[in-house]
C-alpha positions in Angstrom: 178.2 222.0 -10.4 177.2 223.3 -7.0 180.1 221.5 -5.0 182.6 222.8 -7.9 181.9 225.8 -7.3 181.7 225.7 -3.1 184.6 224.4 -3.2 186.1 226.5 -5.9 185.3 229.7 -3.7 186.3 227.8 -1.1 190.2 228.0 -2.7 189.7 231.9 -3.9 189.0 233.1 -0.7 191.8 231.2 1.4 193.4 234.0 1.8 190.5 236.3 3.1 189.8 235.6 7.0 187.2 238.2 6.5 183.6 237.6 6.0 181.5 234.4 6.0 181.5 230.9 5.2 178.3 228.4 5.4 177.9 224.9 6.4 178.0 223.4 2.8 181.5 225.5 2.0 183.4 224.3 5.5 181.9 220.6 4.9 182.1 220.5 1.6 186.1 221.3 1.9 186.5 219.4 5.0 185.0 216.5 2.9 188.2 217.0 0.4 190.8 218.1 2.6 190.1 214.4 4.5 189.8 212.4 1.4 193.2 214.2 0.0 194.7 213.2 3.3 193.8 209.8 2.8 194.4 209.2 -0.7 198.4 210.1 0.1 198.1 208.1 3.0 197.5 205.3 1.7 200.0 205.6 -1.3 202.2 206.8 0.8 201.6 203.0 3.1 202.3 201.8 -0.5 205.9 203.0 -1.8 206.8 202.9 2.8 210.5 202.0 2.7 211.7 203.3 -0.8 213.1 206.0 -2.4 209.7 206.9 -4.1 207.8 206.6 -0.3 210.7 209.7 0.8 210.0 211.8 -2.3 205.8 211.0 -2.1 206.4 211.7 1.3 207.4 214.9 1.0 205.0 215.7 -1.4 202.2 214.5 0.6 203.5 217.5 3.4 203.5 220.4 1.1 199.9 219.6 -0.5 199.0 218.8 3.5 200.6 222.4 4.6 198.9 223.9 1.3 195.8 222.8 1.9 196.6 223.8 5.2 195.7 227.2 4.6 192.3 227.3 3.0 191.3 225.0 5.6 192.1 226.9 8.2 190.5 230.4 6.5 186.8 228.6 6.0 186.9 227.3 9.6 187.7 231.1 10.3 184.7 232.1 8.3 182.3 229.3 9.4 182.9 231.0 12.9 182.1 233.8 11.8 179.1 232.4 10.6 178.0 231.7 13.9 179.0 234.9 15.4 182.2 233.8 17.2 185.7 235.7 16.8 188.0 233.5 14.8 190.2 233.3 18.0 188.4 230.6 19.2 189.6 228.2 16.3 193.0 228.9 18.1 191.0 227.9 21.4 189.7 225.2 20.4 191.7 223.1 19.4 194.2 220.6 21.6 197.1 223.0 22.3 194.9 225.8 23.1 195.8 226.0 26.6 199.0 228.8 25.5 197.5 230.7 23.2 194.3 230.9 25.4 197.0 232.5 28.4 198.7 234.8 25.4 195.9 235.9 24.0 193.8 236.7 28.2 197.6 238.6 29.1 197.6 240.9 25.3 193.9 241.1 25.8 193.3 240.4 22.5 189.7 239.0 22.8 186.8 239.8 25.6 185.8 236.6 25.1 188.9 234.8 26.3 188.3 236.7 29.3 185.2 235.3 29.8 186.5 232.1 29.5 188.9 232.2 31.9 186.2 233.5 34.8 184.1 230.5 34.1 187.7 228.2 34.1 188.5 230.0 38.1 184.5 229.4 39.2 184.3 225.8 38.9 185.0 225.0 42.6 188.3 226.6 43.1 190.8 228.0 41.0 193.1 224.9 41.0 190.7 222.7 40.5 188.8 223.8 38.2 192.4 224.8 36.4 193.1 220.8 36.5 189.7 219.9 35.3 190.5 222.3 32.1 193.9 220.9 31.3 192.5 217.2 32.1 189.9 217.4 29.8 190.6 220.1 27.7 191.8 218.5 24.1 188.7 216.4 24.0 186.3 218.8 24.9 187.5 221.5 22.8 187.7 219.0 19.5 184.4 218.2 20.3 183.1 221.9 21.0 184.4 223.0 17.8 183.2 220.0 16.0 179.3 221.0 17.4 179.8 224.4 16.4 180.8 223.3 13.0 177.7 221.9 12.8 175.0 224.7 14.0 173.0 226.9 11.2 175.0 230.5 10.8 172.8 233.4 12.0 170.4 234.1 9.2 170.8 238.0 9.2 173.6 240.2 9.0 176.1 240.2 12.1 179.2 241.8 13.2 181.4 239.7 10.9 179.1 241.4 7.2 176.3 239.4 5.6 174.7 236.0 5.7 176.2 234.1 2.8 174.2 232.8 0.0 174.4 229.7 -1.1 174.6 229.2 -5.3 173.0 225.8 -4.4 169.4 226.9 -3.6 168.9 229.2 -6.7 169.9 226.0 -9.0 168.4 223.6 -7.1 164.6 225.4 -7.5 165.4 226.3 -11.2 165.4 222.2 -11.5 162.5 221.4 -9.7 160.2 223.5 -11.2 
């Protein structure tokens, strides 16, 4: 019951990028997203080369795009739980370098200035940028994955109160 409530709450907050999301909320939605993707891809492979396969591909694309918005939303709220700006989701993806440059030039997030300073301090500025361009895609994805594994801040932070886990009460009631 708790799993369903968590996923339903994530869908209810699909267009909300404010507040915080617990690890459980994020990872349950990620698991759902992954399962849906694998099922759609598996069926697509069975139907490849037919007219039904083409229709299935279009429907699969629509479903993936529909699930992408809640996935981005829960990811931003998960970063908020770690007291990090939602901009870090855009920084820490394989195509994040252009986003970092734009955010830096427009001075949208002070954390970006710190990142640019750290890149420039590695040996020479050219070496820092060369290493960043070479290793950024892998490092960014790994960093984002590891961040999502961390436990959120139990106290209130600048993004709101700690997310309550409805399941802990249910588990306590069952244990008693």
